N, C-alpha and C positions, 0 to 999 in steps of 0.2 A: 624323704624318706623314698624307697626304691619298692613298690610292688609287685606279684609276679605280672606276667601278661592277664589280664581280668577275661573271663568266662562270661561273654556280651550275649545277653537271649531276649528276641525283644516277641514281642508276642503280639498276635491280630490287633485284639483292644487298644495297643497303644500299653501295656503293661511290658514292663521290661526286670530285668534283675541283671545279674552284676555280680562276680562270685570273686575274692578279692581273700589275697594269702600277703599277712604282716611277719613279716619276723622277726624274732627273739629280740635279735640287735636292736631292730629298730622301735621293741617296744622299749626296751633297758632302754636308752637311749630317753624317752618318750619321759616315763619312771624317770631319771634323775630330773629331766627338762620340771617337770610337774611341782618333785621333791621343792626345787629349787625355785619354785614362785612364792609355795606353799611357808617356805622357809621365810620370805620377806615382810612375813606379817606374824610369824609365828614367836613366843617367847615363853618361855617358864622357868621356875626357880633353878636359877645358878646361871644361865643368859639375860644378854641384851636382847631387847627384840629385834631381829634378824642376823641372830650371830650364835642361833643353834646349832651344831653337828647335823649333817642329812638325816643320822642315822639318829638321832634325836628327835626329828622332825616326824618320818617315818614313824615312828614308836608311838604317837602321839595323835597316829592318823589312823582311822577307822580302814581298814583294807577295801573291804567293799566303795568304800570314800573311793581310795588311790588308784583302783582298778577302774572307774567309774567316767574320773575325769585324765586318764593315759587314757581310756577306749576313745569315749568321748572325739578328745584330738585328732588323733591316729586316724577312725573313721570318717569324719567329718572331713580333714583333708583330702584323702584320698580317695574318698569320694565326688568332693570335688574337680580333684583331678582328672578323674574316668567320665563326667559328667563333660567337661572340657573337650575332654580332647576324643570323644563320640559323639560329641552337637548334640548331646540328650537336653530335652526340654522339660526337665522335668512338674510338677505340678501339684505336685506333695511331700511332707519327708518321708524317706526311705523307712521299709520295715528292714529291723537288723534282726538277722543269726547270725550267734555263731553254731559251728560246725560240732566245734568241742563240748562235750558234755556238761565238764567242769572246766571254762578257760579262764587262766590267772594269767598270771605277770612275767613266766619263766620262759613256755612255748610258743610257737609259731600259732595265729590262730587261720583259721580256713574260717570267714568267712559273707554269708548270701544278703544281699541288700538286694530289696524288694520295691520300686516302684513304679510311675507311671504317668503317659503324657498328654494334654487332648488327645482327649478321642475325634473318630474321624467321624461327620455326618454329614447326610444323604440327604438335601429334602428335595421332595416331589411338586415340578414346578404346577402342580394344580391348587397347590395351595394359596398363590397368587388371587387368582379367579375364585375359589371359595373364599376367601378373605373381605373380600371386593364386594360376596355379596354380602357377606356378615352385614357388613357398613352401609350395604343400601338398604338395608332391612327393613323397614321403617313398624314393626312387630316387636321392636325392639328399640323403648325410647332412653336405656341407661347408656351412653356411652362406655363406661365402665365395664359391661357386662357384654358388651360389643364388644372391647378389647380382651374380655376374658375368654369369650366365643372365637375369636381369630387365635387364640392363643392355644386352643387345644383344636382349632384348624389344623395351626401349627405341627401340635404336638402330634395329629393323627396323620398327615403327612414327610415323618421326619421317620427317620431308620436311624439309630442310637446305638453300640453298642461301648457299653459305661464299664469301664474298668472296675472286675471287681473288690480289687484293693481300694479304688475310690470312694464308693462306697461304702469299703467299712469304714474308712477314714472318717466319712460324710457322720456316718450313723456313731460314734464314737465321740465324737464331738458333738452332738445335739444330745450325745446323752448326759454328755458331760454338764454342760448347758439344763439341762431336767435335776440334773443332781442339786446344782447351786440353786433356782427357782426356786426348790422344794424343803432346799435350806431357809432359805431365806423368809418364806413362808412359814415356815415350821412345821412342816412339815417332810415324812416319808417320802421317795420316791414310791414306795405299795401305795400307801396313804392317796397318793397323786391320782394313781392305775386305778386302782379301785373306783373312786368317784369317775371315771370315765367307763367302770363297766370293760377293764381290758387287764391283760397280760401283758408281758414286759414284750412275751415273743411278738404278740399284734402291735404290739405298740411300735416294735424294730421294723415288719413287711412293712407298716403304715406310712414308714421312715425312709423305707429305702424307696416303696414307691412314690414321694412327695420330692426327693432328691430326681429320679429317675427323669419325673417329669420340671424340674427348675432346671438341673442341667440343658436337661433337648430344646427346651424355651431358651434357655442362656447364649446357646452355642449357636442356635436358628437365628438367633439377631444378627449373634456375633456375625454368620454367612449369609443373611440378607443382607449388613450391612456391606459390606465385602464384594460380595459380584455386583451392587449397584451403588459406591462409589462412594457410601457414606459416609460421611463421616465430620467428627465435632472440632469445632476448631479451640484452638487456645484462648481465646478472647471469649468463646461461650463459653468455658469452662469458668474462667473466672468471673466472668458472669452471674454466673448459676450461683457460684460461691456465696460473692457479695452480696444476696441478696438471700440463702441458706449457709451462712458461715457455720453454723452445727457439723456440715458435711466436709470442713476444710482439708481433715485430717484423714481425708479417705478422698483422695482425687481417683480413685480406679471407680467408685464406686456411681462418683459425679458424671465420670466421662459414659461408663453404662447407662444409667440413667438417662442423658441425653441425646448417648446411639440410640436406649428402645421407643425414647420420642419421636427421635427422627423418623429411623421405622415405621412405628404404628400410621407416622404423617403420612409417609411414602406407599403408603399399603390404603391407608384412607381416598387414593388419589386415582 
């Protein structure tokens, strides 16, 4: 599949947009491919499984379903090609917007894809001395409280412009989780929020603040580790998983947890 030369735009906060044009000939080819895939498992009166003509298959498929399948295949492949070609490293799925008001399978598509890469973080070196003071503070006896205080110090000394699309994506994911948890508890989201004396807008604003703080801490730890050559070996990760087998399916989390621990030990010294 060929697209015209996409228009790539990058913003300072690491958001990027890609404009794609997909020709109707390519759309038609993909439509035929999708129908052939559907044909393999399709059976109806008068035809054996996989033997019905494509026009019969299409008559029995909802137009919305066919459009969704064709669009998903074409856009994902075009996007993957452009990501590789432009050496982009997106960290979330792209938002997809058709420029056509009512796109169909008979005309060209003009599509705007929006995503983002990891934002750049600037950490003021003052955080190091301030962190040391916290760990030496005898008035704070609880180790976990000291660590929380150190994280507050790091956030205070950090400059980070988080992409708006990243915040929106994380907020949406958190809302979906809230809906699932509320359903499992047998209550509505509104009932849950009322018990907290919050509106949905207030809840979202609190989420945005928490998301910004979490990203700031996570990226700061990564930055400190890279700057001070703090690494987690494969052996250390395996030993940790042996002691915590429930985390074996999420090695990324294991490496992050161990890196965080090493960074905290570094700051103590």
